[in-house]
C-alpha positions in Angstrom: -7.1 -31.0 -25.7 -8.9 -28.8 -23.1 -8.1 -25.1 -23.6 -6.5 -23.4 -20.6 -8.6 -20.9 -18.5 -7.8 -17.2 -18.4 -7.4 -17.6 -14.3 -5.1 -20.3 -14.7 -2.2 -18.2 -16.1 -3.3 -14.5 -15.6 -1.9 -13.1 -12.7 -3.9 -9.8 -12.6 -3.6 -7.7 -9.6 -7.0 -7.5 -7.8 -8.5 -4.2 -6.7 -7.4 -3.1 -3.3 -10.7 -2.7 -1.1 -11.2 -1.3 2.2 -12.4 2.0 3.6 -10.4 4.8 2.7 -8.6 6.7 5.7 -6.2 9.5 5.9 -2.6 8.6 6.7 -2.3 10.9 9.5 -5.3 9.2 11.3 -3.4 5.9 11.7 0.1 7.3 12.4 1.7 5.4 15.4 -0.8 2.7 15.5 0.0 -0.8 14.7 -1.3 -2.1 11.1 -0.8 -5.4 9.4 0.0 -4.8 5.5 -2.1 -7.1 3.3 -1.6 -5.5 0.0 -0.5 -2.4 -2.3 -0.1 -1.1 -5.6 2.3 1.7 -7.0 0.9 3.9 -9.7 2.0 6.8 -12.0 0.8 10.1 -10.3 -1.5 12.6 -12.3 -0.9 15.2 -9.8 2.8 16.1 -9.6 3.0 19.5 -8.2 3.7 18.4 -4.5 4.5 14.8 -4.9 6.6 12.4 -7.0 6.1 10.5 -10.0 4.1 7.8 -8.1 1.8 7.1 -5.6 1.1 4.2 -3.2 -2.1 2.8 -2.4 -1.5 0.7 1.0 -4.3 -2.0 1.9 -4.1 -2.7 5.8 -6.0 -4.2 8.5 -6.6 -2.2 11.7 -8.9 -3.4 14.7 -10.3 -6.1 12.7 -11.2 -4.0 9.6 -9.7 -3.6 6.1 -8.7 0.1 5.4 -6.8 1.8 2.6 -4.7 5.0 2.2 -2.7 6.8 -0.4 0.4 8.7 -0.3 3.2 10.0 -2.5 5.5 9.3 0.2 9.0 8.1 -1.6 10.2 6.5 1.5 7.0 4.3 1.8 6.9 3.3 -1.8 10.7 2.4 -1.7 10.0 0.4 1.7 6.8 -1.5 0.2 8.5 -2.3 -3.0 11.6 -3.7 -1.2 9.8 -5.9 1.4 6.8 -6.8 -0.9 7.8 -10.4 -0.5 7.2 -10.5 3.3 3.3 -9.2 2.8 1.4 -9.6 5.3 3.6 -7.9 8.0 2.8 -5.9 11.0 4.3 -2.5 11.2 3.5 1.2 12.3 3.8 4.2 10.2 5.6 7.2 12.0 6.6 10.6 10.9 10.2 11.6 11.1 10.5 15.4 10.4 8.9 15.8 7.0 8.7 12.0 5.7 6.8 9.0 6.6 8.4 5.6 7.2 7.5 1.9 8.4 8.7 1.2 11.8 
């Protein structure tokens, strides 16, 4: 009997790659979300307990940004099964949301 290959059963999440950009630099621009990762934050003075790494494409280039936005984290986790999807990140008062 042939042994299983690790890659046949392991569902490791691959590293998110792309040039890092600031969230404010892509506000109100259409992006295609291609991946994400939510991790526990080491810095909790101004942000929540978690932070989001969002991988996306804009103008044919792969990019990522980091944010502690609770709204974006909640939305991406709720709609993760829809990835990839096209959206715009907008700022409403003091928080960010997908539109």
